C-alpha positions as CSV (number, residue, x, y, z in Angstrom):
1,M,78.8,145.4,58.6
2,K,82.5,146.1,59.4
3,L,84.3,148.2,56.8
4,L,88.1,148.2,56.7
5,A,90.4,150.8,55.7
6,H,94.1,150.0,55.5
7,G,93.4,147.0,57.3
8,R,91.7,148.5,60.3
9,E,87.9,148.8,61.6
10,D,86.5,152.3,61.0
11,G,83.6,152.6,63.6
12,V,81.9,155.3,61.9
13,F,83.5,157.1,59.1
14,G,87.1,156.5,57.3
15,S,89.8,158.8,56.4
16,A,89.2,161.0,53.4
17,E,93.2,160.8,53.1
18,C,95.1,157.5,52.3
19,G,97.7,158.3,54.5
20,R,100.6,156.3,53.0
21,G,103.5,158.2,51.6
22,T,102.8,159.9,48.4
23,C,98.9,158.9,48.5
24,R,98.1,162.7,49.1
25,Q,99.8,163.8,46.2
26,R,98.3,161.4,43.8
27,R,94.8,161.7,45.2
28,D,93.7,163.7,42.0
29,S,95.6,161.7,39.4
30,Q,93.8,159.2,37.1
31,K,94.1,156.5,39.3
32,F,91.9,157.9,42.0
33,H,88.4,156.8,41.3
34,N,85.4,158.2,42.7
35,L,82.8,155.0,42.9
36,R,79.8,157.1,44.6
37,Q,78.4,154.3,46.5
38,Y,76.5,153.9,49.4
39,H,77.7,151.4,52.4
40,V,76.2,150.7,55.8
41,T,78.8,151.1,58.4
42,K,79.1,149.9,61.7
43,K,77.3,152.3,63.5
44,G,74.2,151.9,61.0
45,F,74.9,155.3,59.0
46,L,75.0,155.4,55.4
47,A,78.3,156.7,54.1
48,R,78.6,158.1,50.3
49,D,81.1,159.2,47.9
50,V,82.9,155.9,48.8
51,S,86.3,156.3,46.8
52,T,89.3,153.7,45.9
53,N,92.6,155.0,45.9
54,H,95.4,153.3,43.9
55,H,96.2,151.0,46.8
56,G,92.7,149.2,46.4
57,T,91.4,150.5,49.7
58,R,88.4,152.4,50.6
59,N,88.1,156.1,51.7
60,F,84.8,157.1,53.0
61,A,83.9,161.0,52.7
62,R,83.5,162.9,55.7
63,P,79.8,164.2,56.7
64,P,78.8,167.7,56.3
65,I,79.5,169.9,58.8
66,Y,76.3,171.3,60.7
67,D,76.2,174.6,63.0
68,S,76.0,172.5,66.0
69,G,79.3,170.6,65.3
70,V,77.6,167.4,65.7
71,V,76.6,164.7,63.4
72,T,73.5,163.1,64.6
73,R,71.4,160.0,62.6
74,R,68.8,162.6,61.5
75,N,70.8,165.2,59.8
76,F,73.0,163.1,58.5
77,A,70.2,161.2,56.6
78,A,68.6,164.3,55.9
79,S,72.0,165.5,54.1
80,L,71.7,162.1,51.6
81,L,68.3,162.6,50.7
82,A,68.7,166.3,50.2
83,P,70.0,166.0,46.5
84,A,67.2,163.4,45.6
85,L,64.7,165.9,46.7
86,S,62.5,167.5,43.7
87,N,62.5,171.1,43.3
88,T,59.0,171.0,44.4
89,L,59.6,169.8,47.6
90,R,62.4,172.1,48.3
91,A,60.0,175.1,47.4
92,A,57.0,173.9,49.3
93,P,57.9,171.7,52.1
94,A,55.1,170.0,54.7
95,G,53.3,172.6,56.7
96,K,53.9,175.8,53.9
97,V,51.2,174.7,51.4
98,K,47.6,175.6,51.5
99,I,44.6,174.2,49.7
100,T,43.0,177.0,47.6
101,G,40.2,175.3,46.2
102,F,38.7,172.8,43.6
103,D,38.4,172.5,39.8
104,I,35.6,170.2,38.5
105,H,35.7,168.7,35.2
106,K,32.8,166.7,33.6
107,V,32.8,164.4,30.3
108,S,30.4,161.8,29.0
109,V,32.0,158.5,27.5
110,R,30.0,156.2,25.9
111,W,27.1,155.2,28.2
112,R,28.5,157.1,31.2
113,D,29.5,160.3,32.6
114,L,32.7,160.8,34.3
115,M,33.6,163.7,36.7
116,F,37.1,164.4,37.9
117,V,38.4,167.1,40.8
118,E,41.8,168.8,40.7
119,V,42.7,169.7,44.3
120,K,44.8,173.1,43.8
121,T,47.4,174.6,46.2
122,D,49.1,177.8,46.4
123,A,52.5,176.1,45.6
124,G,51.5,175.2,42.2
125,I,51.0,171.3,43.1
126,T,47.7,170.0,41.8
127,G,46.5,166.7,42.8
128,L,43.9,164.5,40.7
129,G,40.7,162.7,42.1
130,E,37.8,161.2,40.3
131,A,34.4,161.6,41.9
132,T,32.3,159.5,39.1
133,L,28.7,158.6,40.4
134,E,26.7,157.1,37.4
135,S,23.0,159.0,37.0
136,R,23.9,161.1,40.4
137,T,26.6,163.5,38.4
138,D,25.0,166.7,39.7
139,I,24.5,165.2,43.5
140,A,27.9,164.1,43.5
141,E,29.3,167.7,42.2
142,S,27.4,169.2,45.2
143,V,28.8,167.0,47.7
144,L,32.2,168.1,46.7
145,R,31.3,171.8,46.9
146,W,30.0,171.3,50.3
147,L,33.3,169.6,51.1
148,E,35.5,172.3,49.6
149,P,35.4,174.6,52.8
150,E,36.4,171.6,54.9
151,Y,39.6,171.7,52.8
152,A,40.1,175.2,51.9
153,G,43.1,176.9,53.5
154,R,44.4,173.7,54.9
155,D,47.8,172.0,54.4
156,P,47.2,168.9,51.8
157,A,49.6,166.5,54.1
158,G,48.6,163.9,55.8
159,P,45.4,162.4,53.8
160,E,44.5,160.1,56.9
161,E,44.2,163.0,59.2
162,H,41.8,164.4,56.7
163,W,39.9,161.4,56.1
164,N,39.4,160.9,59.9
165,R,38.4,164.8,60.4
166,V,35.7,164.8,57.3
167,Y,34.2,161.5,58.1
168,Y,33.8,161.4,61.7
169,V,33.5,165.5,62.2
170,A,32.3,167.1,59.6
171,T,29.3,165.5,59.8
172,R,27.4,162.6,61.8
173,W,25.3,161.8,58.6
174,R,28.3,160.2,57.1
175,N,28.5,157.2,54.6
176,G,26.3,156.7,51.4
177,P,27.3,157.0,47.8
178,A,27.1,160.7,47.3
179,L,29.1,161.5,50.5
180,M,31.6,158.8,50.3
181,T,32.4,159.4,46.6
182,G,33.2,162.7,47.4
183,L,35.3,162.2,50.2
184,S,37.0,159.6,47.9
185,A,37.7,161.9,45.4
186,I,39.5,164.3,47.6
187,D,41.4,161.5,49.4
188,M,42.8,160.3,46.1
189,A,43.8,164.1,45.3
190,L,45.6,164.5,48.8
191,W,47.5,161.4,48.3
192,D,48.5,162.4,44.5
193,I,49.6,165.8,45.9
194,E,51.7,164.3,48.5
195,A,53.6,161.9,46.4
196,R,54.1,164.6,43.6
197,R,55.3,166.9,46.5
198,L,57.9,164.2,47.5
199,G,58.6,163.4,43.8
200,V,57.9,159.8,44.2
201,P,55.1,157.3,42.6
202,L,52.1,156.7,44.6
203,Y,52.8,153.2,45.4
204,R,56.1,154.1,47.1
205,L,54.4,156.3,49.4
206,L,52.2,153.4,50.3
207,G,55.3,151.3,51.1
208,G,55.5,149.4,47.6
209,P,55.1,147.9,45.4
210,L,54.6,144.0,46.1
211,R,54.3,143.9,42.4
212,K,55.1,146.2,39.5
213,E,52.6,144.8,37.1
214,L,49.0,144.0,37.9
215,R,46.8,141.6,36.0
216,V,43.7,143.2,34.7
217,Y,40.6,141.8,32.5
218,H,38.5,143.6,30.1
219,T,35.1,144.6,31.4
220,H,31.9,145.1,29.6
221,W,33.2,143.4,26.9
222,D,29.8,142.3,25.7
223,S,29.3,146.0,24.7
224,L,31.5,145.6,21.8
225,I,28.7,143.2,20.0
226,P,25.7,145.2,18.9
227,R,22.6,144.0,21.4
228,E,20.8,142.7,18.1
229,Q,23.9,140.9,16.8
230,R,24.5,139.0,20.4
231,S,25.0,135.3,19.6
232,P,27.1,132.3,20.8
233,Q,28.7,132.7,17.6
234,A,29.3,136.5,18.1
235,F,30.7,135.8,21.4
236,A,33.3,133.2,19.9
237,D,34.4,135.6,17.1
238,L,35.1,138.4,19.4
239,A,37.0,136.0,22.1
240,A,39.1,134.8,19.3
241,K,39.9,138.9,18.5
242,T,40.3,139.6,22.2
243,R,42.9,136.8,22.7
244,E,45.1,138.3,19.7
245,Q,45.0,141.5,21.4
246,G,46.7,140.0,24.8
247,W,43.6,139.8,27.1
248,T,43.6,137.2,29.5
249,G,40.5,138.1,31.5
250,V,37.1,139.2,30.2
251,K,33.9,140.4,32.0
252,Y,30.6,140.6,30.7
253,T,26.8,141.0,31.6
254,L,24.3,138.3,31.6
255,A,21.4,139.7,29.5
256,P,18.3,139.4,31.5
257,G,14.9,138.5,29.7
258,G,12.8,135.2,29.4
259,T,11.6,132.6,32.1
260,E,14.5,131.5,34.3
261,L,15.1,128.3,32.4
262,E,15.4,130.3,28.8
263,R,17.8,132.7,30.5
264,I,20.0,129.7,32.0
265,R,20.0,127.9,28.6
266,R,20.9,131.1,26.3
267,R,23.7,132.3,28.9
268,V,25.1,128.6,29.1
269,A,25.3,128.6,25.3
270,E,27.1,132.0,25.1
271,L,29.7,130.9,28.1
272,E,30.2,127.7,26.2
273,A,31.1,129.1,22.9
274,I,33.2,131.8,24.8
275,R,35.2,129.0,26.6
276,K,35.7,126.8,23.5
277,A,37.3,130.0,21.6
278,F,39.6,130.9,24.7
279,G,40.5,127.5,25.9
280,D,42.4,127.7,28.8
281,Q,44.1,131.1,28.1
282,A,41.6,133.2,29.4
283,D,39.4,133.8,32.9
284,I,35.7,134.6,32.2
285,A,34.1,136.3,34.8
286,L,30.3,137.1,34.9
287,E,28.2,140.3,35.9
288,S,24.7,139.5,37.3
289,A,23.8,143.0,38.1
290,E,21.7,141.6,41.2
291,T,19.5,140.0,38.6
292,F,18.8,136.4,40.5
293,T,17.2,135.4,43.8
294,V,18.9,133.2,46.2
295,R,17.5,130.4,44.7
296,S,17.8,131.1,41.1
297,A,21.5,132.1,41.6
298,I,22.4,129.0,42.9
299,Q,20.4,127.2,40.0
300,F,22.2,129.5,37.5
301,A,26.0,128.8,39.4
302,S,25.4,125.2,39.1
303,A,24.5,125.3,35.3
304,I,27.9,127.4,34.2
305,A,30.1,125.6,36.7
306,P,31.5,123.4,34.0
307,Y,32.7,126.3,32.0
308,R,34.8,127.3,35.0
309,P,34.2,131.3,35.5
310,L,36.5,133.1,37.4
311,F,33.6,134.5,39.7
312,L,30.1,135.4,39.5
313,E,29.5,139.1,40.2
314,E,26.4,140.3,42.3
315,P,24.0,137.2,41.7
316,T,21.5,139.0,44.1
317,L,20.9,142.2,46.3
318,R,24.1,143.5,47.4
319,E,22.3,144.8,50.9
320,N,21.5,141.2,51.7
321,P,24.8,139.9,52.9
322,E,23.3,136.8,54.6
323,G,21.9,136.0,51.3
324,L,24.9,136.1,49.4
325,G,26.4,134.0,52.2
326,E,23.6,131.4,51.6
327,V,24.4,131.4,47.8
328,A,28.2,131.8,48.3
329,A,27.9,128.3,50.6
330,K,26.0,126.3,47.9
331,S,27.4,128.0,44.9
332,P,30.4,125.8,42.9
333,V,31.4,129.1,41.3
334,P,33.3,131.7,43.5
335,I,30.8,134.8,44.4
336,A,32.0,138.2,43.9
337,T,30.5,141.5,45.2
338,G,31.2,145.1,46.9
339,E,31.0,147.5,44.3
340,G,27.9,148.7,46.0
341,L,29.3,149.0,49.5
342,F,30.9,152.4,50.8
343,S,32.8,151.5,54.1
344,R,34.9,148.8,55.6
345,F,32.2,148.5,58.1
346,E,29.5,147.7,55.4
347,F,32.3,145.0,54.2
348,K,32.5,143.5,57.8
349,Q,29.2,142.7,57.5
350,L,29.5,141.0,54.1
351,L,32.7,139.0,55.3
352,D,31.3,137.9,58.7
353,A,28.4,136.3,56.6
354,K,30.8,134.8,54.2
355,G,29.1,136.3,51.3
356,A,32.1,136.7,49.0
357,A,35.1,134.8,47.5
358,I,36.5,138.0,46.3
359,I,35.5,141.4,47.0
360,Q,35.3,144.3,44.8
361,P,35.8,147.9,46.3
362,D,35.5,150.8,44.4
363,V,38.3,153.6,45.1
364,M,35.9,156.1,44.3
365,H,33.3,155.2,46.7
366,A,34.7,153.1,49.7
367,G,36.9,155.8,51.1
368,G,39.6,156.6,48.6
369,V,43.1,155.5,48.8
370,T,43.3,155.7,52.4
371,D,40.3,153.0,52.9
372,I,40.3,150.8,50.2
373,R,43.9,149.4,51.3
374,K,42.3,149.0,54.7
375,I,39.3,146.9,53.3
376,A,41.8,145.0,51.6
377,S,43.7,144.0,54.5
378,L,40.3,143.3,56.4
379,A,39.7,140.6,53.7
380,E,42.7,139.2,53.8
381,T,42.0,138.0,57.4
382,Y,39.0,136.3,55.9
383,G,41.0,134.5,53.6
384,V,39.0,136.4,50.9
385,E,40.8,137.7,47.6
386,V,40.2,141.5,46.2
387,A,39.3,142.3,42.6
388,P,38.8,146.1,42.8
389,H,35.6,147.3,40.8
390,Q,36.7,149.9,38.2
391,C,34.8,151.1,35.1
392,S,35.2,154.7,35.2
393,G,38.0,157.0,34.3
394,P,41.8,157.0,33.9
395,I,42.2,159.0,37.4
396,A,40.4,156.1,39.3
397,H,42.0,153.2,37.4
398,M,45.4,154.7,38.3
399,A,44.7,155.5,42.0
400,S,43.1,152.0,42.4
401,M,45.9,150.3,40.9
402,A,48.4,152.1,42.9
403,A,46.6,150.9,46.1
404,M,46.2,147.4,45.0
405,S,50.0,147.3,44.2
406,V,50.8,146.9,48.1
407,C,47.9,144.4,48.8
408,R,48.9,140.8,49.3
409,N,45.4,139.4,48.5
410,F,44.9,141.1,45.2
411,V,43.9,139.0,42.2
412,I,42.7,140.9,39.0
413,H,41.8,144.4,38.5
414,E,38.9,145.7,36.3
415,C,39.8,147.9,33.2
416,E,37.7,149.7,31.1
417,G,39.4,148.0,27.7
418,A,37.3,150.0,25.2
419,D,38.5,153.3,26.6
420,N,42.0,152.4,26.8
421,D,43.0,154.3,23.6
422,L,41.0,157.6,24.5
423,F,42.4,157.5,28.0
424,R,45.6,157.4,26.5
425,E,45.1,160.0,24.4
426,M,43.8,162.6,27.0
427,T,46.6,162.0,29.3
428,D,49.1,162.8,26.6
429,G,50.4,159.1,26.5
430,T,51.0,158.7,30.2
431,Y,47.9,156.1,30.9
432,P,49.2,152.9,30.8
433,T,47.7,150.3,28.7
434,Q,47.1,146.5,28.8
435,K,50.2,144.1,27.4
436,N,49.7,140.4,27.7
437,G,46.9,140.7,30.0
438,R,49.0,142.7,32.7
439,V,49.4,147.0,33.5
440,R,52.6,148.2,34.3
441,L,52.5,150.9,36.8
442,P,54.0,154.5,35.7
443,D,56.9,155.6,37.2
444,G,56.1,159.3,37.4
445,P,55.4,160.9,40.6
446,G,51.8,160.8,42.3
447,I,49.3,158.6,40.5
448,G,51.5,159.0,37.3
449,I,49.3,160.4,34.9
450,Q,48.0,164.0,33.6
451,V,45.2,164.7,32.2
452,N,44.3,167.2,29.4
453,F,41.1,168.3,30.7
454,T,40.3,170.6,27.9
455,E,41.0,168.3,25.3
456,F,38.8,165.8,27.2
457,K,35.7,167.9,27.5
458,K,36.1,168.9,23.9
459,R,36.3,165.6,22.7
460,C,33.6,164.3,25.3
461,P,31.1,166.9,26.2
462,Y,28.9,166.3,29.3
463,K,25.5,165.0,28.6
464,G,23.9,164.5,32.1
465,I,23.5,160.6,31.2
466,R,20.6,158.9,33.4
467,S,21.1,154.7,33.4
468,R,18.4,152.6,35.0
469,A,19.0,149.2,36.8
470,Q,17.9,146.3,34.8
471,L,16.1,144.7,38.3
472,A,12.5,143.3,37.4
473,L,9.8,145.2,39.5
């Protein structure tokens, strides 16, 4: 835009002096006010230290003088950004930092083991990642140690380059839960380092946020009811309490057992009681844990449709996208799946089969921050929404939410609500918890949290828990 100084156009910078009579003698008087604003000049530069003199006209500070005597767009922009950069960045610019190794931490929380990795650097910057792989913690840990030499001695900058090098070059035996969990954890940590090095939240580095608050649902909600006390009335009572806590969405696991008709009758009775207690103030999602066949899944979906579930998750085997496509085509309830898929290539197969209205990639298993965004973008081209799977620790929760803050087709995020208080304590209050069914992204650099691993391991010692699937033989 055109900026005028004393009625004339100033192509690049206005004079730092007024030039009218006694103005020069009065520049330092109380009538000379420094506004310290930024303005776009005619040439497209940002002029800062804009001041107003006693005539009410603007003066533009001259740019800093460089050794070359020439002000370029690049060095002028750098002069504006320099004061805002963190001390860490000035002390450790890109290309001067090296990864020194990994520190691995393991804890057990309720029914699962959690594993975290700190990627250390010689600049004192540490990135946080999470490699939780239920019942296979020892295998995932061995993958982290196997991958460690692939990163040690390298600059952590450029997570995309690291991802491509390790996925495509480190081995041809890529993919699978163990390798992808290790790769994903390190990817999270590299993004965390890069954002901390620049002193910005991760979502800023990703170009966001499109939204600063993300809607969440309370997952494994039924675990708050002892198994022997599970009944429609118990669910109704829990729904009333959950609503008072501000949650606007829950998900619970459909218990197995009985004949198909008995299971349908019992689960419908529970869902009816929950819907009555919530009214229209909360969404209800159902976890099937792959316990239906294609035929029985369609039958069950028809029975629960009157109670308007948000989605029916993994009704049948995740390895069968065509079967899921048949269920999705005939189900009156939206189908969700994807927590057991490990790459955008597998998600493409699911999307081509029209096997889900909502996909559920996990940032810990589907390629970290780098690839979960690509998976979401791929789904958007199919008109499919994203509700990421996440029932692990605080690091994965925050990395996933940061990634989803820039995805247009995001719908809702899974949240292990029963662990909120613990996670907040173990992060020295930096882990954000839900309010009115939403979580506000933290403003701190990187993923926005710090973890007290010493206290975490003391409070929740590692047990090596081995859980089993509910699938019938």
